[in-house]
N, CA, C and O of each residue as an XYZ file, in Angstrom:
644
protein
N    -166.813   -113.070    -31.250
C    -167.015   -111.927    -31.621
C    -166.091   -111.548    -32.147
O    -165.228   -112.425    -32.170
N    -165.702   -110.367    -32.758
C    -164.503   -108.859    -32.892
C    -164.781   -108.316    -32.062
O    -165.980   -108.488    -31.845
N    -163.931   -107.112    -30.770
C    -164.246   -106.252    -30.955
C    -162.531   -105.434    -30.312
O    -161.568   -106.135    -30.002
N    -162.523   -104.319    -30.260
C    -161.048   -103.802    -30.435
C    -160.606   -104.043    -28.977
O    -161.387   -104.218    -28.041
N    -159.365   -104.032    -28.900
C    -158.849   -104.585    -27.651
C    -158.571   -103.234    -26.817
O    -158.482   -102.092    -27.269
N    -158.458   -103.663    -25.488
C    -158.607   -102.769    -24.224
C    -156.940   -102.852    -24.014
O    -156.111   -103.486    -24.667
N    -156.766   -101.956    -22.839
C    -154.802   -102.325    -22.098
C    -155.392   -103.535    -21.352
O    -154.538   -104.411    -21.493
N    -156.201   -103.935    -20.778
C    -156.480   -104.642    -19.794
C    -155.906   -106.105    -20.690
O    -155.101   -106.965    -20.330
N    -156.355   -106.025    -21.435
C    -155.789   -107.093    -22.550
C    -154.563   -108.058    -22.985
O    -154.380   -109.147    -23.529
N    -153.740   -106.844    -22.334
C    -152.700   -107.496    -22.435
C    -152.110   -108.485    -22.639
O    -151.911   -109.061    -23.708
N    -151.620   -108.879    -21.052
C    -151.469   -109.934    -20.638
C    -152.002   -111.305    -21.398
O    -151.257   -112.263    -21.605
N    -153.247   -111.270    -21.742
C    -153.435   -112.345    -22.720
C    -153.445   -112.569    -23.855
O    -153.582   -113.640    -24.446
N    -153.232   -111.115    -24.384
C    -153.011   -110.881    -25.834
C    -151.463   -111.694    -25.912
O    -151.269   -112.625    -26.694
N    -150.455   -111.188    -25.000
C    -148.922   -112.056    -24.603
C    -149.409   -113.198    -24.719
O    -149.334   -113.583    -25.886
N    -150.036   -114.168    -23.807
C    -149.999   -115.466    -24.022
C    -149.797   -115.879    -25.213
O    -148.823   -116.242    -25.873
N    -151.196   -115.723    -25.410
C    -151.842   -115.880    -26.914
C    -150.240   -115.758    -28.171
O    -150.074   -116.567    -29.084
N    -149.508   -114.864    -27.948
C    -148.609   -114.435    -28.861
C    -147.946   -116.040    -28.810
O    -147.924   -116.908    -29.683
N    -147.360   -116.035    -27.237
C    -146.509   -116.995    -27.514
C    -146.988   -118.901    -27.310
O    -146.164   -119.815    -27.310
N    -148.188   -119.028    -27.187
C    -148.250   -120.037    -27.268
C    -148.764   -120.259    -28.900
O    -148.950   -121.409    -29.300
N    -148.922   -119.395    -29.571
C    -148.897   -119.064    -31.361
C    -147.585   -119.652    -32.016
O    -147.094   -120.362    -32.894
N    -147.422   -118.969    -31.120
C    -145.527   -119.028    -32.326
C    -144.777   -120.802    -31.635
O    -143.778   -121.469    -31.906
N    -145.800   -120.927    -30.792
C    -144.823   -122.571    -29.860
C    -145.579   -123.379    -30.908
O    -145.053   -124.161    -31.701
N    -147.399   -122.983    -30.779
C    -148.123   -124.188    -31.646
C    -147.698   -124.391    -33.483
O    -147.701   -125.409    -34.176
N    -147.359   -122.947    -33.829
C    -147.061   -123.082    -35.298
C    -145.838   -123.228    -35.407
O    -145.487   -124.096    -36.207
N    -145.325   -122.865    -35.057
C    -143.422   -122.630    -35.665
C    -142.834   -124.036    -34.883
O    -141.620   -124.190    -35.018
N    -143.500   -125.009    -34.137
C    -142.833   -125.534    -33.918
C    -141.905   -127.093    -34.153
O    -141.292   -127.847    -33.399
N    -142.211   -127.057    -35.645
C    -140.944   -127.539    -36.898
C    -140.753   -126.835    -37.639
O    -140.278   -127.054    -38.754
N    -141.045   -125.941    -37.235
C    -140.623   -124.575    -38.107
C    -138.716   -123.589    -37.586
O    -137.748   -123.479    -38.338
N    -138.806   -123.180    -36.419
C    -137.750   -122.430    -35.785
C    -137.640   -123.281    -34.872
O    -138.607   -123.936    -34.485
N    -136.160   -123.436    -34.270
C    -135.561   -124.533    -33.449
C    -136.274   -124.236    -32.131
O    -136.720   -123.147    -31.769
N    -136.290   -124.863    -31.781
C    -137.153   -124.745    -30.123
C    -136.904   -124.829    -29.018
O    -137.717   -125.210    -28.176
N    -135.288   -124.366    -28.686
C    -134.883   -123.519    -27.665
C    -135.025   -122.261    -27.962
O    -134.801   -121.464    -27.051
N    -135.416   -121.749    -29.247
C    -135.452   -120.690    -29.660
C    -137.156   -120.166    -28.735
O    -137.515   -119.216    -28.040
N    -137.906   -121.685    -29.371
C    -139.051   -121.332    -29.039
C    -139.154   -121.152    -27.411
O    -139.870   -120.234    -27.009
N    -138.748   -121.648    -26.835
C    -139.144   -122.261    -25.422
C    -138.488   -120.938    -24.848
O    -138.764   -120.860    -23.651
N    -138.056   -120.340    -25.087
C    -137.136   -119.311    -24.458
C    -137.945   -117.866    -24.312
O    -137.676   -116.931    -23.559
N    -139.164   -118.005    -25.402
C    -139.956   -117.052    -25.505
C    -140.749   -116.680    -24.129
O    -140.749   -117.691    -23.427
N    -141.120   -116.088    -23.775
C    -142.001   -115.197    -22.061
C    -142.974   -114.428    -23.227
O    -142.730   -113.930    -24.326
N    -144.331   -114.612    -22.326
C    -145.191   -113.939    -22.146
C    -145.354   -112.605    -21.547
O    -145.997   -111.637    -21.951
N    -144.507   -112.791    -20.316
C    -143.973   -112.056    -19.275
C    -143.635   -110.472    -20.029
O    -144.074   -109.323    -19.986
N    -142.427   -111.357    -20.811
C    -141.373   -110.441    -21.423
C    -142.219   -109.614    -23.189
O    -141.725   -108.733    -23.892
N    -143.709   -110.433    -23.404
C    -144.257   -109.823    -24.340
C    -145.200   -108.559    -24.058
O    -145.234   -107.448    -24.586
N    -145.885   -109.089    -23.119
C    -146.602   -108.054    -22.534
C    -146.354   -106.491    -22.760
O    -147.022   -105.718    -23.446
N    -145.573   -106.317    -22.236
C    -144.891   -104.175    -21.823
C    -145.498   -103.981    -23.700
O    -146.345   -103.172    -24.080
N    -144.512   -105.304    -24.844
C    -145.014   -104.558    -25.831
C    -145.970   -104.222    -26.331
O    -146.094   -103.274    -27.105
N    -147.206   -105.333    -25.766
C    -148.414   -104.651    -26.229
C    -149.322   -104.235    -25.407
O    -150.484   -104.613    -25.557
N    -148.965   -103.375    -24.379
C    -149.086   -102.352    -24.071
C    -148.874   -101.532    -24.923
O    -149.680   -100.988    -25.679
N    -147.528   -101.378    -24.820
C    -147.029   -100.098    -26.181
C    -147.778   -100.066    -27.555
O    -148.101    -99.138    -28.298
N    -147.937   -101.445    -27.618
C    -148.927   -101.535    -29.328
C    -150.533   -101.037    -28.964
O    -151.143   -100.446    -29.855
N    -151.177   -101.270    -27.707
C    -152.536   -100.765    -27.630
C    -152.975    -99.558    -27.736
O    -154.055    -99.150    -28.161
N    -151.565    -98.692    -27.091
C    -152.010    -97.407    -27.354
C    -151.299    -96.460    -28.697
O    -151.287    -95.235    -28.823
N    -150.854    -97.294    -29.416
C    -150.591    -97.094    -30.577
C    -151.433    -97.023    -31.483
O    -151.213    -96.147    -32.319
N    -152.477    -97.740    -31.641
C    -153.506    -98.015    -32.857
C    -154.001    -99.488    -32.199
O    -153.553   -100.170    -31.277
N    -155.517    -99.699    -33.422
C    -156.245   -100.342    -32.726
C    -155.444   -102.254    -32.991
O    -155.211   -102.793    -34.073
N    -155.264   -102.706    -31.891
C    -155.728   -103.977    -32.175
C    -157.383   -104.806    -31.747
O    -158.240   -104.410    -30.957
N    -157.371   -106.133    -32.669
C    -158.713   -106.880    -32.604
C    -158.358   -107.838    -31.550
O    -157.184   -108.098    -31.287
N    -159.399   -108.386    -30.919
C    -159.484   -109.590    -30.693
C    -160.437   -110.367    -30.734
O    -161.596   -110.112    -30.409
N    -159.966   -111.479    -31.182
C    -161.286   -112.522    -30.832
C    -161.921   -113.366    -29.751
O    -161.121   -113.904    -28.986
N    -162.997   -113.549    -29.578
C    -163.857   -114.119    -28.312
C    -164.265   -115.534    -28.342
O    -164.421   -115.607    -29.561
N    -164.484   -116.428    -28.016
C    -165.359   -117.472    -28.195
C    -166.552   -116.913    -27.236
O    -166.808   -115.798    -26.782
N    -167.169   -118.202    -27.133
C    -168.605   -118.056    -26.659
C    -168.556   -117.573    -25.321
O    -169.198   -116.620    -24.880
N    -167.361   -118.647    -24.402
C    -167.524   -117.640    -23.178
C    -166.947   -116.158    -22.734
O    -166.862   -115.544    -21.670
N    -166.676   -115.966    -23.791
C    -166.009   -113.822    -23.966
C    -164.424   -114.154    -23.640
O    -163.704   -113.164    -23.506
N    -163.975   -115.108    -23.538
C    -162.438   -115.345    -23.453
C    -161.727   -114.748    -24.669
O    -162.099   -115.152    -25.771
N    -160.845   -113.923    -24.612
C    -159.395   -114.133    -25.602
C    -159.096   -115.163    -26.546
O    -158.372   -115.957    -25.946
N    -159.275   -115.540    -27.666
C    -158.986   -116.675    -28.265
C    -157.605   -116.472    -29.367
O    -156.706   -117.251    -29.682
N    -157.864   -115.261    -29.711
C    -156.906   -114.956    -30.800
C    -156.658   -113.043    -31.039
O    -157.576   -112.367    -30.575
N    -155.761   -112.446    -31.560
C    -155.798   -111.294    -32.323
C    -154.576   -110.884    -33.595
O    -153.577   -111.410    -34.085
N    -155.392   -109.576    -33.756
C    -154.897   -109.325    -34.983
C    -154.493   -107.756    -34.525
O    -155.031   -107.281    -33.524
N    -153.441   -106.913    -35.368
C    -153.206   -105.618    -35.775
C    -152.181   -105.373    -36.969
O    -151.149   -105.914    -37.365
N    -153.120   -104.092    -37.420
C    -151.951   -103.717    -38.844
C    -151.725   -102.442    -38.429
O    -152.230   -102.082    -37.366
N    -150.768   -101.361    -39.350
C    -150.879   -100.043    -39.668
C    -149.961    -99.779    -40.855
O    -149.949   -100.409    -41.912
N    -149.225    -98.787    -40.524
C    -148.469    -97.785    -41.461
C    -147.637    -98.931    -42.087
O    -147.134    -99.496    -41.116
N    -147.204    -99.609    -43.304
C    -145.729   -100.486    -43.680
C    -144.784    -99.733    -42.152
O    -145.064    -98.798    -41.403
N    -143.925   -100.432    -42.198
C    -143.162   -100.015    -41.287
C    -141.597   -100.518    -42.513
O    -140.416   -100.383    -42.193
N    -142.010   -100.974    -43.616
C    -140.619   -100.823    -44.756
C    -140.870   -100.161    -46.021
O    -140.153   -100.312    -47.010
N    -142.077    -99.299    -45.967
C    -142.318    -98.200    -47.112
C    -142.842    -97.181    -46.662
O    -142.961    -96.853    -45.482
N    -143.336    -96.383    -48.039
C    -143.656    -94.860    -47.148
C    -144.834    -94.952    -48.183
O    -145.036    -95.795    -49.057
N    -145.593    -93.770    -47.807
C    -146.792    -93.947    -48.400
C    -148.247    -95.065    -48.496
O    -148.795    -95.526    -47.495
N    -148.499    -95.227    -49.330
C    -150.192    -95.684    -49.583
C    -150.097    -97.099    -48.618
O    -151.107    -97.434    -48.000
N    -149.083    -97.761    -48.534
C    -149.105    -99.155    -48.140
C    -149.258    -99.578    -46.144
O    -148.381    -99.504    -45.284
N    -150.454    -99.925    -46.041
C    -150.532   -100.824    -45.037
C    -149.972   -101.478    -44.617
O    -148.958   -101.510    -45.314
N    -149.805   -102.622    -43.289
C    -149.161   -103.586    -42.912
C    -150.414   -104.320    -41.764
O    -151.169   -103.787    -40.951
N    -150.180   -105.877    -42.190
C    -150.478   -106.919    -40.883
C    -149.200   -107.205    -40.259
O    -148.183   -107.536    -40.869
N    -149.294   -107.084    -39.235
C    -147.934   -106.822    -38.013
C    -148.682   -108.143    -37.591
O    -147.927   -109.082    -37.843
N    -149.674   -108.515    -37.138
C    -149.292   -109.681    -36.104
C    -151.138   -110.048    -36.142
O    -152.090   -109.447    -35.644
N    -151.047   -111.315    -36.985
C    -152.845   -111.964    -36.686
C    -152.676   -113.413    -35.972
O    -152.369   -114.387    -36.659
N    -152.862   -113.513    -34.735
C    -152.861   -114.896    -33.620
C    -153.817   -115.640    -33.295
O    -154.782   -115.206    -32.666
N    -153.690   -116.994    -33.706
C    -155.165   -117.596    -33.095
C    -154.636   -118.375    -32.514
O    -153.579   -118.682    -33.066
N    -154.869   -119.027    -31.404
C    -155.236   -120.633    -31.044
C    -155.581   -121.583    -31.482
O    -156.775   -121.830    -31.649
N    -154.221   -122.725    -31.923
C    -154.672   -124.064    -33.027
C    -156.128   -124.508    -32.647
O    -156.813   -124.941    -33.573
N    -156.801   -124.439    -31.120
C    -158.049   -125.107    -31.351
C    -158.774   -124.336    -31.769
O    -159.871   -124.792    -31.445
N    -159.003   -123.076    -32.502
C    -159.756   -122.131    -32.677
C    -159.994   -122.017    -33.844
O    -161.065   -121.623    -34.307
N    -158.871   -122.399    -34.560
C    -158.435   -122.468    -36.192
C    -159.546   -123.107    -36.760
O    -160.109   -124.059    -36.219
N    -159.984   -122.464    -38.161
C    -161.158   -123.324    -39.038
C    -162.236   -123.256    -38.995
O    -163.196   -123.787    -39.554
N    -162.068   -122.567    -38.295
C    -163.736   -121.907    -38.053
C    -164.039   -120.403    -38.465
O    -165.244   -120.150    -38.451
N    -163.239   -119.384    -38.816
C    -163.719   -118.318    -40.065
C    -163.126   -117.239    -38.902
O    -162.623   -116.166    -39.234
N    -163.224   -117.568    -37.828
C    -162.416   -116.332    -37.205
C    -160.907   -115.801    -37.880
O    -160.869   -114.665    -38.354
N    -160.041   -116.409    -37.895
C    -159.205   -115.609    -38.550
C    -159.308   -114.496    -39.375
O    -158.865   -113.370    -39.148
N    -160.185   -115.050    -40.765
C    -160.793   -114.034    -41.476
C    -161.684   -113.143    -40.749
O    -161.772   -112.082    -41.367
N    -162.051   -113.145    -40.189
C    -162.848   -112.414    -39.683
C    -162.302   -111.203    -38.605
O    -163.054   -110.357    -38.121
N    -160.836   -111.296    -38.330
C    -159.661   -110.690    -37.437
C    -159.211   -109.872    -38.937
O    -159.382   -108.701    -39.279
N    -158.602   -110.973    -39.607
C    -158.265   -110.003    -41.121
C    -158.686   -109.313    -41.616
O    -157.975   -108.500    -42.207
N    -160.208   -109.214    -41.676
C    -161.060   -108.267    -42.344
C    -161.184   -107.112    -41.665
O    -161.507   -106.085    -42.264
N    -160.873   -107.125    -39.935
C    -161.039   -105.674    -39.461
C    -160.217   -105.006    -39.816
O    -160.390   -103.880    -40.282
N    -158.862   -105.720    -39.628
C    -158.119   -104.777    -40.251
C    -157.190   -104.395    -41.222
O    -156.101   -103.826    -41.301
N    -157.989   -104.895    -41.896
C    -158.183   -104.898    -43.445
C    -159.494   -103.069    -44.067
O    -159.472   -102.171    -44.909
N    -160.260   -103.495    -43.057
C    -161.159   -102.373    -42.905
C    -160.451   -101.436    -42.503
O    -160.294   -100.502    -43.289
N    -159.672   -101.357    -40.918
C    -159.667   -100.278    -40.385
C    -158.068    -99.877    -41.479
O    -157.956    -98.657    -41.598
N    -157.284   -100.424    -41.990
C    -156.404    -99.594    -43.187
C    -156.824    -99.277    -43.820
O    -156.525    -98.146    -44.204
N    -157.944   -100.062    -44.504
C    -158.794    -98.955    -45.963
C    -159.337    -97.799    -45.613
O    -159.455    -97.097    -46.617
N    -159.880    -97.059    -44.262
C    -160.280    -96.506    -43.190
C    -159.148    -95.258    -43.276
O    -159.489    -94.076    -43.269
N    -157.841    -95.678    -43.352
C    -156.865    -94.517    -43.157
C    -156.528    -94.103    -43.749
O    -155.952    -93.027    -43.589
N    -156.748    -95.023    -45.427
C    -156.381    -94.359    -46.477
C    -155.307    -95.209    -46.933
O    -154.398    -94.709    -47.596
N    -155.311    -96.500    -46.637
C    -154.211    -97.333    -47.181
C    -154.761    -98.288    -48.118
O    -155.685    -99.095    -48.016
N    -153.821    -97.943    -49.224
C    -154.684    -98.910    -50.743
C    -154.237   -100.208    -51.113
O    -154.569   -100.649    -52.214
N    -153.188   -101.205    -49.971
C    -152.587   -101.851    -49.970
C    -152.724   -102.351    -48.794
O    -153.366   -101.710    -47.963
N    -151.998   -103.947    -48.367
C    -151.472   -104.170    -47.379
C    -150.645   -105.458    -47.241
O    -151.147   -106.580    -47.299
N    -149.515   -105.243    -47.080
C    -148.524   -106.275    -47.159
C    -148.378   -106.845    -45.802
O    -148.374   -106.219    -44.741
N    -148.258   -108.135    -45.986
C    -147.782   -109.191    -45.403
C    -146.496   -110.024    -45.088
O    -145.878   -110.561    -46.008
N    -146.124   -110.123    -43.882
C    -144.819   -111.166    -44.109
C    -145.517   -112.183    -43.099
O    -146.215   -112.179    -42.085
N    -144.785   -113.225    -44.165
C    -144.662   -114.943    -43.718
C    -143.542   -115.792    -44.115
O    -143.043   -116.030    -45.215
N    -143.214   -116.283    -42.638
C    -142.505   -117.735    -43.336
C    -143.198   -118.648    -44.160
O    -144.298   -119.133    -43.898
N    -142.224   -118.958    -45.592
C    -142.289   -119.803    -46.486
C    -142.878   -121.208    -46.121
O    -143.666   -121.751    -46.895
N    -142.593   -121.649    -45.241
C    -142.959   -122.967    -44.093
C    -144.157   -123.130    -43.531
O    -144.502   -124.172    -42.974
N    -144.970   -121.954    -43.662
C    -145.445   -121.483    -42.883
C    -146.897   -121.849    -43.454
O    -147.452   -121.156    -44.307
N    -147.467   -123.024    -42.892
C    -149.211   -123.339    -43.791
C    -150.161   -122.100    -44.150
O    -150.779   -121.888    -45.193
N    -150.093   -121.351    -42.977
C    -151.139   -120.055    -42.732
C    -150.757   -119.179    -43.807
O    -151.502   -118.213    -43.968
N    -149.362   -119.334    -44.902
C    -149.523   -118.613    -45.860
C    -150.664   -118.793    -46.731
O    -151.303   -117.741    -46.721
N    -151.110   -119.504    -47.349
C    -152.087   -119.696    -48.217
C    -153.325   -118.741    -47.811
O    -153.973   -118.228    -48.723
N    -153.645   -118.508    -46.561
C    -155.092   -117.950    -46.067
C    -154.832   -116.535    -46.861
O    -155.669   -115.815    -47.406
N    -152.887   -116.296    -46.717
C    -153.194   -114.721    -47.119
C    -153.415   -115.196    -48.487
O    -154.522   -114.678    -48.638
N    -153.160   -115.871    -49.740
C    -153.258   -116.334    -51.092
C    -154.789   -116.517    -51.647
O    -155.212   -116.227    -52.766
N    -155.695   -117.244    -50.226
C    -156.836   -116.972    -50.880
C    -157.744   -115.130    -50.512
O    -158.843   -114.810    -50.964
N    -157.016   -114.414    -49.777
C    -157.420   -113.005    -49.512
C    -156.715   -112.395    -50.858
O    -157.094   -111.231    -50.988
N    -155.958   -112.721    -51.742
C    -155.529   -112.378    -53.384
C    -154.177   -111.749    -53.059
O    -153.598   -110.955    -53.800
N    -153.691   -112.222    -51.767
C    -152.022   -112.031    -51.392
C    -151.346   -112.647    -53.026
O    -151.470   -113.748    -53.563
N    -150.554   -111.289    -53.505
C    -149.440   -111.487    -54.435
C    -148.235   -111.506    -53.637
O    -147.825   -110.573    -52.946
N    -147.406   -113.262    -53.869
C    -146.180   -112.497    -53.648
C    -144.934   -111.554    -54.487
O    -144.440   -111.942    -55.545
N    -144.512   -110.158    -53.747
C    -143.990   -109.300    -54.229
C    -142.296   -109.563    -53.711
O    -141.414   -109.291    -54.526
N    -142.016   -109.955    -52.698
C    -140.767   -110.469    -52.162
C    -140.402   -111.306    -51.680
O    -141.287   -111.838    -51.009
N    -138.651   -112.231    -51.588
C    -138.735   -113.032    -50.570
C    -137.283   -112.578    -50.301
O    -136.400   -112.073    -50.994
N    -137.419   -113.047    -48.735
C    -135.594   -112.176    -48.466
C    -135.445   -113.764    -46.824
O    -136.265   -114.346    -46.113
N    -134.336   -113.782    -46.944
C    -133.735   -114.671    -46.205
C    -133.782   -114.206    -44.480
O    -133.133   -113.162    -44.418
N    -134.189   -114.501    -43.362
C    -134.430   -114.253    -42.079
C    -133.558   -115.147    -41.064
O    -133.297   -116.318    -41.341
N    -133.182   -114.621    -40.042
C    -133.005   -115.855    -38.684
C    -133.439   -115.510    -37.773
O    -133.591   -114.473    -37.127
N    -133.740   -116.929    -37.733
C    -134.417   -117.428    -36.100
C    -134.068   -117.966    -35.098
O    -134.856   -118.851    -34.767
N    -133.335   -117.857    -34.524
C    -132.780   -119.152    -33.560
C    -131.617   -119.593    -33.818
O    -131.342   -120.379    -32.911
N    -130.398   -119.501    -34.873
C    -129.790   -119.570    -35.787
C    -130.124   -119.869    -36.896
O    -129.215   -119.663    -37.701
N    -130.789   -120.163    -37.217
C    -131.585   -120.615    -37.858
C    -131.893   -119.785    -39.463
O    -132.606   -118.789    -39.347
N    -131.564   -120.013    -40.475
C    -131.792   -119.531    -41.530
C    -133.493   -119.732    -42.560
O    -133.780   -120.659    -43.318
N    -133.971   -119.036    -42.356
C    -135.339   -118.918    -43.032
C    -136.109   -118.352    -43.785
O    -136.269   -117.212    -43.350
N    -136.934   -118.582    -45.073
C    -137.141   -118.033    -45.802
C    -138.935   -117.064    -45.629
O    -140.024   -117.619    -45.483
N    -138.694   -115.674    -45.707
C    -139.525   -115.461    -45.879
C    -140.334   -114.356    -46.704
O    -139.844   -113.304    -47.116
N    -141.637   -114.766    -46.871
C    -142.420   -114.308    -48.074
C    -143.652   -112.915    -48.202
O    -144.805   -112.941    -47.770
N    -143.239   -112.227    -48.638
C    -144.301   -111.266    -48.436
C    -144.902   -110.799    -49.391
O    -144.362   -110.499    -50.455
N    -146.194   -110.665    -49.114
C    -147.134   -110.917    -50.110
C    -148.103   -109.105    -50.036
O    -148.447   -108.525    -49.005
N    -148.242   -108.782    -51.014
C    -149.466   -107.375    -51.153
C    -150.555   -108.200    -51.132
O    -150.624   -109.429    -51.167
N    -151.511   -107.240    -51.062
C    -153.528   -107.211    -50.529
C    -153.640   -106.485    -51.245
O    -152.485   -106.134    -51.490
N    -154.438   -105.807    -51.971
C    -155.223   -105.174    -52.644
C    -156.176   -104.508    -52.068
O    -156.787   -105.466    -51.593
N    -156.854   -103.464    -51.703
C    -157.620   -103.174    -50.404
C    -158.796   -102.552    -51.688
O    -159.875   -102.064    -51.352
């Protein structure tokens, strides 16, 4: 089940955020960088995000939060482009359609806000980038970014809404 997150979800969203980074990026981003991530430090940011716009959470059969996603106006361009800010799902729950349902909620929210497309930024070495290609994402930009002292390639996809 997918529902809109509430302020009380901030701590679990922060925990999933950190756990997902460690699960997904262990072979991509330096371990020391991942090890210093803290759910406690991320919680304040998620509390703020929850007051700024919708965050959607995915629940398992026991109503435990297992993933989340959010989006909004593109941070890098003006006008009619939206952006996926985050989509993270615990690895044990991937491959079951939950990420797709989370992303569809974000895309529908962006449509309702009047955006005509959605930008998605994803590391080139992240196998999840193919997920966005299945949604019709087209590579529109590449740039080098740094995480933990390592240079990484980041792709930007555009998905038409």
